[in-house]
C-alpha positions as CSV (number, residue, x, y, z in Angstrom):
1,X,62.5,-21.6,-1.7
2,X,62.5,-19.7,-4.9
3,X,59.8,-19.5,-7.5
4,X,59.3,-18.0,-10.9
5,X,56.5,-15.5,-11.4
6,X,55.5,-14.8,-15.0
7,X,53.2,-11.9,-16.1
8,X,52.0,-12.3,-19.7
9,X,50.9,-9.2,-21.5
10,X,50.1,-8.3,-25.1
11,X,53.5,-6.7,-25.8
12,X,55.8,-8.1,-23.2
13,X,56.3,-11.0,-20.7
14,X,57.8,-10.1,-17.3
15,X,59.5,-12.8,-15.4
16,X,60.9,-12.7,-11.8
17,X,62.7,-15.2,-9.6
18,X,61.3,-14.5,-6.1
19,X,62.0,-16.2,-2.7
20,X,59.6,-16.7,0.2
21,X,60.7,-13.3,1.7
22,X,59.8,-11.7,-1.6
23,X,63.4,-10.9,-2.4
24,X,63.6,-10.6,-6.2
25,X,66.7,-12.4,-7.6
26,X,65.8,-11.8,-11.3
27,X,63.5,-9.4,-13.0
28,X,63.5,-9.3,-16.7
29,X,61.2,-8.6,-19.6
30,X,61.1,-10.1,-23.1
31,X,58.8,-9.2,-26.0
32,X,55.6,-11.2,-26.4
33,X,56.1,-13.3,-29.6
34,X,54.0,-15.9,-31.3
35,X,53.1,-18.7,-31.3
36,X,52.9,-17.7,-27.6
37,X,53.2,-21.1,-25.9
38,X,56.4,-22.0,-27.8
39,X,58.1,-18.8,-27.0
40,X,56.9,-18.9,-23.4
41,X,58.3,-22.4,-22.8
42,X,61.6,-21.3,-24.4
43,X,62.0,-18.2,-22.2
44,X,61.0,-20.1,-19.0
45,X,63.6,-22.8,-19.7
46,X,66.2,-20.2,-20.2
47,X,65.5,-18.8,-16.8
48,X,65.5,-22.2,-15.2
49,X,69.0,-22.9,-16.7
50,X,70.3,-19.8,-14.9
51,X,68.3,-20.5,-11.7
52,X,68.1,-24.2,-11.2
53,X,66.9,-23.8,-7.6
54,X,63.5,-22.5,-8.8
55,X,60.9,-25.0,-7.5
56,X,57.6,-23.7,-8.8
57,X,56.2,-21.5,-11.6
58,X,53.2,-19.1,-11.2
59,X,51.7,-17.4,-14.3
60,X,49.3,-14.5,-14.7
61,X,47.8,-14.0,-18.1
62,X,45.3,-12.0,-20.0
63,X,42.1,-13.9,-20.7
64,X,39.5,-16.1,-19.1
65,X,41.4,-18.8,-17.2
66,X,40.3,-22.1,-15.7
67,X,42.6,-21.8,-12.7
68,X,42.0,-25.4,-11.6
69,X,43.2,-26.9,-14.8
70,X,45.6,-24.0,-15.6
71,X,43.9,-23.7,-19.0
72,X,43.2,-20.5,-21.0
73,X,39.6,-20.8,-21.9
74,X,39.4,-17.6,-24.0
75,X,41.8,-14.8,-24.9
76,X,41.1,-11.9,-27.2
77,X,43.2,-11.0,-30.3
78,X,45.6,-9.4,-28.0
79,X,47.1,-12.9,-27.6
80,X,46.2,-14.6,-30.9
81,X,46.1,-18.4,-30.7
82,X,46.2,-18.4,-26.9
83,X,42.6,-19.6,-26.4
84,X,42.4,-23.2,-25.4
85,X,46.1,-23.5,-24.4
86,X,46.7,-26.1,-21.6
87,X,49.4,-24.0,-20.0
88,X,49.7,-25.9,-16.7
89,X,49.8,-29.3,-18.3
90,X,52.3,-28.5,-21.0
91,X,54.6,-26.5,-18.8
92,X,54.7,-29.1,-16.1
93,X,55.6,-31.8,-18.6
94,X,58.3,-29.5,-20.1
95,X,59.9,-28.4,-16.8
96,X,59.0,-30.9,-14.2
97,X,57.9,-28.1,-11.9
98,X,54.6,-27.4,-10.3
99,X,52.7,-24.7,-12.3
100,X,49.7,-22.6,-11.4
101,X,47.9,-20.2,-13.8
102,X,45.4,-17.5,-13.2
103,X,44.0,-14.3,-14.8
104,X,46.4,-11.3,-14.7
105,X,44.0,-9.1,-12.8
106,X,43.5,-11.8,-10.1
107,X,47.3,-12.2,-9.5
108,X,47.7,-8.4,-9.4
109,X,45.0,-8.3,-6.8
110,X,46.7,-11.1,-4.8
111,X,49.9,-9.0,-4.6
112,X,47.9,-6.0,-3.3
113,X,46.0,-8.2,-0.8
114,X,49.0,-10.0,0.5
115,X,51.8,-7.5,0.6
116,X,50.4,-4.2,-0.8
117,X,47.8,-1.6,-0.1
118,X,45.3,-4.2,1.4
119,X,47.6,-6.3,3.4
120,X,45.8,-5.4,6.6
121,X,42.4,-6.6,5.3
122,X,40.7,-9.9,4.9
123,X,38.3,-9.1,2.1
124,X,39.5,-7.1,-0.8
125,X,38.3,-6.0,-4.3
126,X,40.9,-4.7,-6.6
127,X,39.9,-2.6,-9.6
128,X,42.4,-2.0,-12.4
129,X,41.4,1.0,-14.4
130,X,43.5,0.7,-17.6
131,X,42.6,0.2,-21.2
132,X,39.6,-1.8,-19.8
133,X,38.5,-2.6,-16.3
134,X,40.1,-5.5,-14.6
135,X,38.9,-7.0,-11.4
136,X,40.4,-9.2,-8.7
137,X,38.6,-10.4,-5.6
138,X,40.4,-11.9,-2.6
139,X,38.1,-13.2,0.2
140,X,39.8,-14.6,3.3
141,X,42.9,-15.4,1.3
142,X,40.9,-17.1,-1.4
143,X,41.0,-15.8,-5.0
144,X,37.6,-15.8,-6.6
145,X,38.5,-17.2,-10.0
146,X,37.9,-19.9,-12.5
147,X,34.4,-21.2,-13.1
148,X,33.3,-23.5,-16.0
149,X,34.1,-20.7,-18.5
150,X,37.0,-19.1,-16.6
151,X,34.9,-16.0,-16.3
152,X,34.6,-15.5,-12.5
153,X,35.3,-12.0,-11.2
154,X,35.2,-10.5,-14.7
155,X,34.0,-7.3,-13.1
156,X,34.5,-5.1,-16.2
157,X,31.7,-6.9,-18.0
158,X,29.0,-6.5,-15.4
159,X,26.3,-4.2,-16.7
160,X,26.1,-0.6,-15.4
161,X,23.8,0.9,-18.0
162,X,21.5,-1.6,-19.8
163,X,21.6,-0.9,-23.6
164,X,24.4,1.5,-23.0
165,X,27.7,2.0,-24.9
166,X,28.7,-1.1,-26.9
167,X,31.5,-3.2,-25.4
168,X,33.9,-5.5,-27.4
169,X,32.5,-8.4,-25.4
170,X,29.3,-8.1,-27.4
171,X,27.2,-6.6,-24.6
172,X,26.2,-3.0,-24.0
173,X,26.7,-0.8,-21.0
174,X,29.5,-2.8,-19.3
175,X,31.3,-1.3,-16.3
176,X,34.5,-0.9,-18.3
177,X,32.8,1.3,-20.9
178,X,32.4,4.0,-18.2
179,X,35.3,3.9,-15.8
180,X,38.4,2.7,-17.8
181,X,41.1,4.8,-19.5
182,X,39.4,4.1,-22.8
183,X,36.1,5.2,-21.4
184,X,37.6,8.5,-20.2
185,X,39.0,9.2,-23.6
186,X,35.6,8.5,-25.2
187,X,33.9,10.8,-22.6
188,X,36.3,13.6,-23.5
189,X,35.7,13.2,-27.2
190,X,32.0,13.2,-26.8
191,X,32.2,16.4,-24.8
192,X,34.5,18.0,-27.5
193,X,37.1,18.8,-24.9
194,X,40.7,19.4,-26.0
195,X,42.3,17.3,-23.3
196,X,44.0,14.0,-22.7
197,X,42.7,12.2,-19.6
198,X,45.6,13.6,-17.5
199,X,44.9,17.1,-18.8
200,X,41.2,16.7,-18.0
201,X,42.0,16.3,-14.3
202,X,44.6,19.1,-14.3
203,X,42.0,21.5,-15.7
204,X,39.0,20.6,-13.6
205,X,39.4,23.6,-11.3
206,X,39.3,26.1,-14.2
207,X,36.9,24.3,-16.6
208,X,33.3,23.6,-15.5
209,X,32.8,21.0,-18.3
210,X,35.9,19.1,-17.3
211,X,34.7,19.1,-13.7
212,X,31.3,17.9,-14.8
213,X,32.9,15.0,-16.7
214,X,35.0,14.0,-13.7
215,X,31.9,14.1,-11.5
216,X,30.2,11.7,-13.9
217,X,33.2,9.4,-13.9
218,X,33.5,9.3,-10.1
219,X,29.7,8.9,-9.8
220,X,29.8,5.8,-12.0
221,X,32.8,4.4,-10.1
222,X,31.0,4.9,-6.8
223,X,27.9,3.1,-8.1
224,X,30.1,0.2,-9.2
225,X,31.9,0.0,-5.8
226,X,28.5,0.1,-4.0
227,X,27.2,-2.8,-6.2
228,X,30.3,-4.8,-5.5
229,X,30.0,-4.1,-1.8
230,X,26.4,-5.5,-1.8
231,X,27.8,-8.7,-3.4
232,X,31.1,-9.2,-1.6
233,X,30.9,-7.1,1.6
234,X,34.6,-6.3,1.3
235,X,36.7,-4.5,3.8
236,X,38.8,-2.6,1.2
237,X,38.8,-1.5,-2.4
238,X,42.1,-1.0,-4.1
239,X,42.2,1.0,-7.3
240,X,45.1,0.5,-9.7
241,X,45.9,0.8,-13.4
242,X,46.9,3.8,-15.4
243,X,43.9,5.9,-14.4
244,X,44.9,5.6,-10.7
245,X,48.2,7.5,-11.4
246,X,46.0,10.7,-11.5
247,X,44.1,9.7,-8.3
248,X,45.3,12.8,-6.4
249,X,43.0,14.9,-8.6
250,X,39.8,12.9,-8.3
251,X,40.1,10.6,-5.2
252,X,38.4,13.0,-2.8
253,X,35.5,13.5,-5.2
254,X,35.1,9.7,-5.4
255,X,35.0,9.5,-1.6
256,X,32.3,12.2,-1.5
257,X,30.3,10.2,-4.1
258,X,30.7,7.0,-2.1
259,X,29.2,8.6,1.0
260,X,25.8,8.6,-0.9
261,X,26.1,5.1,-2.2
262,X,27.7,2.7,0.3
263,X,25.7,0.4,2.6
264,X,28.6,0.6,5.1
265,X,31.9,2.5,5.2
266,X,34.8,0.8,3.6
267,X,38.4,1.8,3.0
268,X,39.3,2.8,-0.6
269,X,43.0,2.9,-1.4
270,X,45.3,3.5,-4.4
271,X,47.4,0.4,-5.4
272,X,50.9,0.3,-4.1
273,X,52.3,-1.8,-7.0
274,X,52.5,-0.7,-10.6
275,X,53.7,-2.8,-13.4
276,X,55.4,-5.3,-11.0
277,X,52.1,-6.3,-9.4
278,X,51.5,-9.1,-12.0
279,X,54.9,-10.7,-11.6
280,X,54.8,-10.5,-7.8
281,X,51.2,-11.9,-7.7
282,X,52.1,-14.7,-10.0
283,X,55.0,-15.6,-7.6
284,X,52.5,-15.6,-4.7
285,X,50.3,-18.0,-6.5
286,X,52.9,-20.7,-5.9
287,X,54.7,-19.4,-2.8
288,X,51.4,-19.9,-0.9
289,X,51.1,-23.6,-1.9
């Protein structure tokens, strides 16, 4: 069986035709254009014409998603006009194929849990440290997602510091305001350090202020992981996203911080998949049906 996995981002849409052995028969990217649904349907139909043996379609997208209905409950201005779109219903009518839709962080987590860094574990929390903080939770092969507002597992908007730094969601002190790539840039600016995030890690051995900032970042990340452990009692945490590309410089510090915070030891790993995680995870949404 072959399926089509689609990863919808703010600037590009990645599509892959994948079989049950996870062999990739097509992997292509197209620019994200608007109105989004119309362009998405057009691109998917183009793929189906070339690959008529595709039986199902899995989609991972930015935004709050009602995964049962396959509906985008809310998306930011990153995807204008996407909020409220009945993706599953419309695509099934247009293609005659079974369609499943979920949040992009959830499908990336599914890829790591099924065939990536956490494939040996049953309960996994994946943290994507990018522009914001994405989260995906896989418990005993079940994706924690959906909810009446599509907001389950929106880890980035849990509160770390009440009345802390303002977040675009409207709250203050959210997780993602302290451990995302954007948060690192803000910490550097507030400390008046002349570094990019990558340069910060490279200079930590020579610059005491840089090391202090990294210690604060890893402390906050350790507190977040500890809080999630108390909620989900996971076997493994997988850390992905752009910030994870520099993990060799701060991972040991994080593990030291975790020793003081965890209720029980857990394994913490760096994600195996990069940009392809969304497409592979979207494929797995329907390969598992």
